[in-house]
N, C-alpha and C positions, 0 to 999 in steps of 0.2 A: 733261417736265411736273413740276409741283411736288407734286401729290397726285391721288388718285382717290377717288371716293365712290360706293358701291354700294348699291342698293336698288331698290324699285319706283318708277321715275322717271316723272314726268308729262311726256311728250314728244308734241307734236302732238295733244293732246287725248285721249291714252290712256296707261295705265300699262304700262311695260315693265320687266322685270328687266334692269337695265343699269348701266353705270358712267359717271360723269361725270369727264372729265379736266380738270384746272385748271392753268393756267400764268399767272403774273403777274396773278392775280385774275380772269382771264377763263375762260370755258368754251371749251376747244379741241377736245374730243372727246366723243362719246357713243357707246359701244360696249358690246357684250355683256360683254366681258372687258377690263379694264385693271387692272394691278397695279403701281402706282407704289410707291416706297419708303414713302411715307406714304399709307396706304390705310384708309379707313373703310368698314366693311361693316355696313350697317343691316338686312341680311336682307330680310324681307318688309315692313318699314316703308315708308311712302309718302314720297317726296321730291317736294315741290311748290315752285314758285317762291315766294320771299319776297314779301310784300306791299309796295306803295308807297302811303303815305298822303299825299295831296296837300293835306290840310287839318288842320293842328294849330296849337294855341296853346300854346307852351312857356313863355310868360310871362317870357322872359329877353331883355332886361334889365327891371328895374323892379318885378317882382312875384314875387320869388324865394320868398316864403313860400307861394305857390300851387304853383309848379313851377319847374324850371330845365332847361337843356339836358341835364344829366346824368340827372336823375330821369325826365324825359320820354322820353329816348332809351332808357333801360333798360326803361321800361314798353313802349315801342314794340317793341324787339327781343324782349322776353319774350312778346309776342303775335304774333311772326312777321313784323314789319315791319322791313325793312332800310333804308328810305329815307323821310324825311319832308320836308314842305315847310311852313315856319313862316310864320304870318300876321304882318302888320306892326303890329297894334294893341298894341304894348308901350309901355313908358315909358323913354325917349322913343320915339315911333313911328318905324318904319323907313320914312320917307318922304324921306330924303336920302341922298346918297352916303356921308356921314360916318357916319350911323347904321347903314347897311347894312354898311359896313366893320367897325364895332364888333361887329355881330351875327355876322359871318363869323368874327371872331377868337374870340368867345365860343363859338360852335359848334365850331370847330376845337379849342378847349381842353377842352371838356366832353363833346361828343357821343360816344356809342358806336355810332351808326348814321350812315350817310351822310345828308346834308341839303342842302336848298336853301331859298331865301328869296324871299318876295314883297315888292315895294315897294308901299307904300300910295300911292294916287293921290288927291289932294285937288283942290279948286278952285284951289289956289294953286301947285301944282307940275306941272300938265299940260305946260307948256313945258319941263320938266326931264326928261321921260321918256327922252330920248336918253342923258342922263348916268346916270340910274337903271338903264337897260338894261345898263350895263357891270358892274353889281354884283348883279343879281337874276335869278331864273329865271322871273319873271312878275310880274303886277301885280294888286293887289286893290283893288276899288272897293266902297264901302258906299253903297247907294242908300237905305238906311233906317237909323235909329239902332239901335245895339246896344252891347254893352259896349266902352267906349273906342273906338268906331268913328270912323273918319276920314270923316265924312259928306261925300258928293259930290252936287253939284247936277245933276239929270238934264238940265238945259238944256245942259250941257257934254259930253253923251255923244258927239255926232257928232265933235267935235274930238278927244276922247279916243281914239275908235276909229281915227281917221285916224292919230294919232300911234303907237298901239300896233301897228297893222298893219305899220308899217315895221320893227318889231323882230323879228317872227316868233314872239314869245313869247305865251303865253296871258294873257288878262285875265279874272280871276275876279270874279264879282259876288255880293254879298249882295243878293238881289233882293226887297226889301220897299219899297214906295213910301212915302217919307217923308210926303207930304201925306196919304195914306190913313191912315198910322199916327197922325198928329196928329188927324185927324177922329174916330178911334175911341178916343182916349185916355180912360182912366177910372181910378179907384182900383181896384187889383187886390188881391183877398183870397185867390184860389186859381187853380188851373190853368184852370178854365172862364173866369174873368175875363181871364186872360192870353190865352186863345184869342180872346175877344171883342175884346180890344185890338189883336190882330194877326191879323185874319181873313184867310181865303184870298184874298179879293179884293185885298188889298194885295200879295200875292205875284203874283197874276195880272196886275194892272196893271203892275207893275214888269217882269215877264218880257215882256209884250207890248211894252213900250217898248224894252227891250234888243233884242228880235228885230226890231222895226221899224227901229231905228237901224242894226243890223248888216247889214241887207240891202244887198247890193252892196259890202260891205266885206270886205277880206281878213283882218280881225282874227280871231284865234283866241279865241273866246268860250266861257267856261265859267260856267254858272249853279250856284252852290253850294247844297247842302242843300235841294233841292226837297222841300216838305213837304205839298203838297195835291194833291187830284185835279185841281183846276183848272190848277195849274201843270204837272202831269204831262201833261194833255191838250194843252196848248199846245206841249209839247216833244217829243211822241211822233214827230212828223214833221219834226224839226229838220234843218237843213242840215248839210253835212259840216264846216263850220267852227264849229259850235255843239255843245257837249257839256253834260251836266249830271250832277250828283252827288246821291246820296241817302245819308242817314246811318243807322246801326243804330238810333238812338233814334227816328227818325221812322218807320222801317219795321217796328219790333218793339214799340213802345209806343203806347198810346192813352189819351186822357183819361178814357174810361169805366171803365178798369181801376183798381182801387184801388192807388194807387202809393205809399202811405206818406206821409211828411212832404212836402207838395206843393212846398215851395220848392226841394227838391233836384232836382225835375224841371222847373224853370223854365228855359227855353232859348229862343233866338231863331233862326229862327222857332219857334213853339210846337209842342209835341206835340199832334197833332190827333185826329180821331175814329177809331174802328175802321175806318170806311169808307176814310178816307185811308190808314191804316196798311196795310190789305189791298191797296189799289190800288198803293201803292209797292212792297210786297214782290212782288206779282205782276208788276209792271213789271221788277223785277230779274230775276225768274225767266224772264220771256218775252223778255228781250233788249232791252227798250226803254231801260233805264238804262245809261249809259256807265260810271259810276264809283261805287264805294262809298267814302265818305270819312268819317272819324270825327268831324270837327269837335271834336277833343279840346280841351275848354275848362275846365280844372280851377279850382275855387274850394275853399277849405278848408271843413271841416265847420262851423267856427265862423261863417264868412261865410254859409253856406247855412242854418244853423239859427237863422233870425230870422223876423220877420214877412214874409209873402210879398211885400208891396209894396216892401220895401227889399232883398230878397235879389237878388244878382247873377244874371244869366242865363248858363247854360252847364253842360255835363256832361262828365266825362271819358269816354274811349272808345278811345284808341289801342291799349291792351293787350288789350281784350276783343273788338274787331271781328272779326278773323280767327278766333279760337277759337269765338265764337258761331256764325258762319256755317259753320265746319267741322262743328260739331255738327248744324246744319240739313242739311248735305250728307249726313252720316252717316244721318240719319233719313229721307232721301229727299225733302226739301222743296225741294232745290236741287241742281243738277248741279255737278260739279267744273269743267266747261267754263265755266259761267256765273260761278262764284265766281272763278276765276283770271282771267277776262276783266275783271270789274269791280274787282277788288282788286289785280291784278298788271299785266296787259298794257296795258289802256287808261289807267290812271293814269300808267304809265311813258311812254306815247306822248304824253300831254297835256303833260308837262313835259320831254320830250325826253331821257330817260336810258336807257341800255342795260341796263335791269333788267326784272324782271317776266316773264321767259320763260327756260325751260331750253333753250337752243339755242347753237350755236357763235357766238362773238363777243360774247355777253352777259356781264355781270358774273356771277360765280359766287355768286349770292345765292339760297339755297334753304333750305327748312325740312324737318325730319324729323318725321313724324306717325305715331302709332299710334292708329287710330280707336277701339280698345278702351280706351284710357286716357282715359276721360271723367272730367272733374272738375267740381265745383261752383265757381262764381266766388265767391271770398271776398275782401272788402276787405283783410283781414290778409295775404293772399298776393300782393296786387298791389303795384306799384312806384311809382305816381304819388305825388307828395308830398301830394296833396289827401286821401288816406286813405279814399276811398269810391267807390262805383260805382252807377249806376242799375240795374245788372244783378246785384245781390247774389243769390246762391243759384241763378242760372240755370246750366243745364248747358252745358259747353263742352269743346272739345278743343284743348289747348295744345300747341305744338310742343316736343318734348323737346330738339331741337338746332336751331340756326340758324347758317347760314354767310353771311358777308358778304365778298365778294371772295375766296372760298376759305378764309377764316379762320373757325374754329369760335368763334363769339361766345357762343352758348349751348350748354352741354353738360349733359345730365341736368337741364334746367330752371334751371341756374345760370349767371350771367354769368361770362365767361372773360377779358374784356378790360378795360382801364382807360379812364378818361376820355381823350378825344382820339383814340380809334381811328377814329371816324367822320370822313369827309371832306366838305368842301363840294364839291358836284357841279358847280360851275362855272357859267359863263354861256354 
């Protein structure tokens, strides 16, 4: 074996004082005692699986002033995420084999975490899914307008699902109905207006349509960033081939709370009521939610600090997601079992990577945590290029060390590897 790591290891739903043996980047042994030449002893600190974030926007290529694969991936690993999956709404969009090839090269050159890519599906490239499949980890479909979205006509859903089902890869939906959004369009001056422009019924109509079309299909369907009670109720009894995600900002924030300069909290779908927020968090806690995803969508402070109606939608979150929820676990609001399920195990299963679990045969991706080392989230200490967070001054528990494929990537909260350490996780 190449090395061993010792501490209170999270194995099969419980913590055990144990050692993890690593060889060629994989976990090969978990025993009470292992003493390889390279041995890291973390004493009573907790060793948990690293997170997998299935929904990030690293803005690379085309919008490098907001983020790039290096800064985004450093933010990810600093927050305990070892693998990310990047969305296609870049400039140019990742909706062709050539653009996907370019993004793979960019990620391989810059990323410090392992990564995958989604191909954007439009009305014009449905018949090219077979070719796109050779270069991507899944497909993204926008059923409602959002920032640089590749808008898709719902009339083509059935044909899309037939094509995607042949690939075995997931198709992820931004589920807001475009006709409904147009019907509710108005001038927006604040978050309440934004909520009125993108009401829960638009999400509800879109999810109903996807669920209806996916009946009888073998397509692996994932509904991104569910934000409303109505959407949640539709999905609580979902079939095995349908999963859905919830974000930290939708499950922890609400429009009734004083949120500061409102354009910074503008996001699609919108942050909703306290009732929606509580329902989403309870659903995470009760096992109804499959995946916690950040929808990390950075814009600069200058871009956000403008009149509400012209501000872009999106908030950063890849670095703060795991630490925020670790703090909630510490305080007893959530269990380790639920957190590791929604942030590690189920995301890895959705995209088909051998991560998200501390067990033999899985990648040696894990984090080291001391729950006593509670910190306040400060923008100045975060790593995203955008320079701000919607969770300023919130309490959190950050990992002191992070391992990816057995390599110590974070040590004492500091990055230890260079650009290009991360690998494309393949297709």
